[in-house]
C-alpha positions as MATLAB code, in Angstrom:
seq = 'MGVGVTRESCGGSGGRGRAGVTREFVSICRDHPAVIKRRFTSVLIVSGLSPLFVWLWKELTGIKPGISLLVLLGFRLEGIVPATLLPLLLTMVLFLGPLIQLSMDCPWDWVDGLKVMFDPRFWALCLSDMRWLRNQVIAPLTEELVFRACMLPMLIPCTGLGPAIFTCPLFFGVAHFHHVIEQLRFRQGSVASIFLSAAFQFSYTAVFGAYTAFIFIRTGHLIGPVLCHSFCNYIGFPAICAALEHPQRLTVVIFYVLGMVLFLLLLHPMTDPAFFGDVPICSLSATSSGFSVCS';
ca = [
    -132.718  -89.785   52.958;
    -136.276  -89.320   51.783;
    -139.183  -89.429   54.204;
    -141.952  -91.792   53.195;
    -145.518  -90.635   53.673;
    -148.154  -93.286   54.114;
    -151.800  -93.396   55.073;
    -150.835  -94.746   58.441;
    -148.502  -91.844   59.169;
    -150.853  -89.093   58.050;
    -154.278  -90.720   58.177;
    -156.747  -90.922   55.341;
    -158.951  -93.197   53.337;
    -158.964  -94.785   49.934;
    -160.996  -94.010   46.874;
    -158.454  -92.010   44.857;
    -155.572  -92.787   42.566;
    -152.321  -93.587   44.326;
    -150.453  -90.572   42.926;
    -153.281  -88.222   43.854;
    -153.497  -89.659   47.346;
    -149.748  -89.359   47.809;
    -149.713  -85.727   46.732;
    -152.637  -84.898   49.010;
    -151.110  -86.658   52.002;
    -147.784  -84.915   51.417;
    -149.605  -81.582   51.228;
    -151.329  -82.067   54.586;
    -148.993  -84.247   56.684;
    -147.480  -81.829   59.195;
    -144.278  -83.870   59.620;
    -143.357  -84.087   55.954;
    -140.251  -81.946   55.229;
    -141.932  -80.217   52.277;
    -144.876  -79.207   54.453;
    -142.604  -78.044   57.263;
    -140.545  -75.885   54.876;
    -143.688  -74.346   53.379;
    -145.063  -73.563   56.820;
    -141.690  -72.155   57.896;
    -141.967  -69.630   55.084;
    -145.504  -68.513   55.932;
    -144.879  -68.416   59.684;
    -141.657  -66.431   59.362;
    -143.353  -63.886   57.090;
    -146.268  -63.398   59.499;
    -143.941  -63.236   62.513;
    -141.720  -60.720   60.751;
    -144.712  -58.488   60.006;
    -146.159  -58.673   63.527;
    -143.741  -56.128   65.093;
    -144.739  -53.671   62.361;
    -148.312  -53.764   63.641;
    -147.053  -53.067   67.173;
    -144.990  -50.145   65.870;
    -148.017  -48.779   64.000;
    -150.205  -49.162   67.100;
    -147.533  -47.462   69.209;
    -147.259  -44.521   66.813;
    -151.023  -44.054   66.424;
    -151.825  -44.262   70.129;
    -148.776  -42.363   71.351;
    -148.336  -44.837   74.222;
    -144.861  -44.701   75.765;
    -143.134  -42.924   72.865;
    -139.839  -42.939   74.771;
    -139.573  -46.747   74.779;
    -138.007  -48.334   71.711;
    -139.966  -51.023   69.912;
    -137.297  -53.696   70.480;
    -137.228  -53.043   74.224;
    -141.022  -53.220   74.390;
    -140.908  -56.566   72.572;
    -138.449  -57.979   75.078;
    -135.205  -57.570   73.128;
    -132.918  -55.907   75.656;
    -129.619  -56.609   77.416;
    -130.446  -55.458   80.931;
    -131.035  -58.521   83.104;
    -130.492  -60.903   80.170;
    -128.590  -63.555   82.193;
    -131.211  -64.098   84.936;
    -133.968  -63.769   82.311;
    -132.346  -66.643   80.410;
    -131.676  -68.947   83.357;
    -134.359  -68.411   86.013;
    -137.559  -69.046   83.967;
    -136.030  -72.169   82.421;
    -134.935  -73.487   85.831;
    -138.400  -72.748   87.219;
    -140.005  -74.702   84.373;
    -137.626  -77.609   84.980;
    -138.709  -77.594   88.626;
    -142.337  -77.885   87.499;
    -141.359  -80.851   85.310;
    -139.278  -82.472   88.043;
    -141.482  -85.589   88.026;
    -141.294  -86.158   84.251;
    -137.539  -85.456   84.283;
    -136.947  -88.035   87.021;
    -139.202  -90.479   85.174;
    -137.255  -89.866   81.960;
    -133.914  -90.359   83.697;
    -135.107  -93.652   85.203;
    -136.229  -94.968   81.822;
    -133.278  -93.633   79.822;
    -130.639  -96.278   78.952;
    -127.883  -93.659   79.204;
    -126.233  -92.489   82.380;
    -125.485  -88.827   83.108;
    -121.938  -89.039   81.736;
    -123.126  -90.422   78.396;
    -125.836  -87.760   78.238;
    -123.298  -84.959   78.796;
    -121.010  -86.448   76.130;
    -123.857  -86.407   73.625;
    -124.838  -82.871   74.613;
    -121.354  -81.520   73.921;
    -120.863  -83.533   70.740;
    -121.006  -81.196   67.678;
    -122.281  -84.083   65.556;
    -125.379  -84.326   67.745;
    -126.238  -80.667   67.186;
    -125.479  -80.940   63.475;
    -127.919  -83.832   63.303;
    -130.550  -81.821   65.186;
    -130.147  -78.794   62.935;
    -130.599  -80.983   59.868;
    -133.871  -82.401   61.221;
    -136.806  -80.258   60.065;
    -139.070  -81.522   62.835;
    -136.495  -80.636   65.488;
    -136.085  -77.152   64.023;
    -139.849  -76.700   64.025;
    -140.458  -77.928   67.566;
    -137.389  -76.526   69.317;
    -136.562  -73.345   67.407;
    -139.078  -71.950   64.927;
    -142.326  -72.671   66.791;
    -141.140  -71.388   70.207;
    -139.556  -68.264   68.729;
    -142.363  -67.265   66.369;
    -145.253  -68.157   68.687;
    -143.785  -66.322   71.658;
    -142.936  -63.328   69.477;
    -146.477  -63.059   68.095;
    -148.613  -64.167   71.043;
    -146.562  -62.698   73.879;
    -144.145  -59.998   72.725;
    -146.462  -58.441   70.120;
    -149.895  -59.121   71.592;
    -149.368  -58.259   75.267;
    -148.214  -54.641   74.768;
    -151.437  -53.942   72.864;
    -153.692  -55.811   75.294;
    -152.341  -54.427   78.569;
    -153.425  -50.772   78.096;
    -156.981  -52.024   77.390;
    -157.358  -54.794   79.955;
    -154.674  -54.271   82.577;
    -151.843  -56.659   83.392;
    -153.778  -59.442   85.117;
    -156.592  -59.857   82.562;
    -154.081  -59.659   79.699;
    -152.263  -62.719   81.078;
    -155.448  -64.780   80.758;
    -156.787  -63.177   77.560;
    -153.665  -63.578   75.460;
    -153.534  -67.407   75.786;
    -157.045  -67.742   74.356;
    -155.761  -66.565   70.980;
    -152.783  -68.895   71.389;
    -155.073  -71.857   72.073;
    -157.388  -71.110   69.148;
    -154.357  -70.873   66.842;
    -153.779  -74.606   67.379;
    -157.244  -75.595   66.173;
    -156.042  -76.046   62.596;
    -155.012  -79.574   63.615;
    -158.718  -80.393   63.926;
    -159.235  -79.636   60.243;
    -156.415  -81.999   59.283;
    -157.709  -84.778   61.509;
    -161.298  -84.430   60.299;
    -160.239  -84.260   56.667;
    -158.303  -87.507   56.893;
    -160.571  -89.160   59.465;
    -157.888  -89.668   62.088;
    -160.382  -90.940   64.643;
    -164.026  -90.331   65.415;
    -165.434  -86.812   65.392;
    -166.007  -86.981   69.149;
    -162.440  -88.109   69.890;
    -160.971  -85.437   67.607;
    -162.913  -82.621   69.287;
    -162.177  -84.032   72.731;
    -158.481  -84.058   71.882;
    -158.755  -80.507   70.523;
    -160.471  -79.316   73.708;
    -157.725  -80.895   75.800;
    -155.012  -79.343   73.637;
    -156.726  -75.952   73.825;
    -156.831  -76.228   77.615;
    -153.188  -76.993   78.195;
    -151.928  -74.580   75.529;
    -154.039  -71.851   77.155;
    -152.597  -72.662   80.588;
    -149.081  -72.745   79.173;
    -149.741  -69.468   77.338;
    -150.823  -67.826   80.599;
    -147.596  -69.037   82.229;
    -145.313  -67.666   79.505;
    -147.307  -64.413   79.429;
    -146.692  -64.133   83.172;
    -142.978  -64.792   82.584;
    -142.821  -62.183   79.825;
    -144.485  -59.507   81.947;
    -142.445  -60.269   85.057;
    -139.085  -60.353   83.251;
    -139.626  -57.975   80.333;
    -137.604  -60.387   78.178;
    -138.610  -62.663   75.297;
    -135.768  -65.150   75.810;
    -137.321  -66.751   78.918;
    -140.698  -67.641   77.335;
    -138.933  -68.933   74.200;
    -136.651  -71.273   76.166;
    -139.533  -72.477   78.357;
    -141.605  -73.135   75.236;
    -138.774  -75.081   73.607;
    -138.200  -77.116   76.767;
    -141.897  -77.983   77.093;
    -142.055  -78.995   73.428;
    -139.164  -81.370   74.072;
    -140.574  -82.909   77.247;
    -144.189  -82.996   76.070;
    -147.233  -83.317   78.269;
    -146.425  -85.326   81.438;
    -147.108  -89.037   81.004;
    -149.193  -89.285   84.151;
    -150.681  -92.700   83.319;
    -147.206  -94.108   82.681;
    -146.046  -92.615   85.982;
    -148.838  -94.389   87.862;
    -147.857  -97.691   86.209;
    -144.102  -97.186   86.651;
    -142.149  -99.916   88.500;
    -140.940  -97.199   90.903;
    -144.323  -95.524   91.054;
    -144.014  -94.131   94.576;
    -140.717  -92.380   93.836;
    -141.984  -90.947   90.560;
    -145.245  -89.707   92.097;
    -143.360  -88.083   94.977;
    -141.224  -86.129   92.510;
    -144.320  -85.134   90.541;
    -145.894  -83.686   93.683;
    -142.613  -82.188   94.898;
    -142.104  -80.453   91.558;
    -145.554  -78.850   91.626;
    -145.174  -77.718   95.249;
    -141.719  -76.224   94.650;
    -142.976  -74.543   91.486;
    -145.783  -72.782   93.360;
    -143.381  -71.727   96.117;
    -140.727  -70.444   93.710;
    -142.987  -68.894   91.039;
    -142.862  -65.352   92.405;
    -139.348  -65.357   93.949;
    -137.674  -66.676   90.787;
    -139.515  -64.184   88.567;
    -139.043  -61.162   90.797;
    -138.768  -58.131   88.461;
    -135.902  -56.842   90.617;
    -133.668  -59.456   88.924;
    -134.362  -58.087   85.461;
    -134.021  -54.324   85.819;
    -136.630  -51.862   84.618;
    -139.503  -53.751   82.960;
    -141.086  -51.365   80.423;
    -144.213  -53.412   79.768;
    -145.283  -53.037   83.409;
    -145.803  -49.315   82.894;
    -148.348  -49.846   80.106;
    -151.222  -50.714   82.432;
    -153.725  -47.918   82.991;
    -155.064  -49.598   86.133;
    -153.243  -49.967   89.440;
    -154.758  -53.364   90.243;
    -152.545  -55.145   87.767;
    -149.297  -53.769   89.113;
    -149.108  -56.593   91.663;
    -147.961  -58.773   88.754;
    -144.908  -56.545   88.438;
    -143.980  -56.404   92.110;
];
């Protein structure tokens, strides 16, 4: 089935021929399959080249020559099971309020949800959806590979562990500013609203980037940040306004607060490096102050 692209779906204004407008909207609309496929190609090429830069940096600096590149990037088997489960469970605890809110509003019960989850046709449908592949697979994998696995090993020897956690997300946040160009080009709102939205997006992507950087350093695995990223892309930013207007507002708000409190209490215990074996990236810091992140 073809996907129609209209002015309403991608924004824009008149003043051009219909064919020209259609081609331009197709070229810029981020949800059009042709655009997604083109961006898949460019993103996968850049992501594939990124480890080569880490290897070159590693060879030129002579830092930790005994550690293989794959291990440094978080591709290792030691501690893989807790590194897969614990960060994802911790993130689900943080989103306890939105998950409860979603379950209250969902027309399905738990049994129906499990049936759908284990239905091969459901996954076949997901894998055939370009937007699903982008949001749940390609974006989490490539962004975490570039901005966490490849960037942190080069930042840590210069800044230390703690500062690297908060420096790395700044690049991650700026990388999302290309949406501003699209919105301004097709006038998807006022200039003030577009930049306000961009500032908000930069803020929460930077906070999320700091969280996944923390997870990567504490676990020494890439799988945890990727799964957390995919989960957060699926859930989206918490609908706080909807929660405050929910028919069962008190219950929903309690779970929102409970989730945040439990998250803060469990953040260090559930990411204890002892669960994940030897974490090579922790030994890259030249300063002792940052080692508290790894203990």
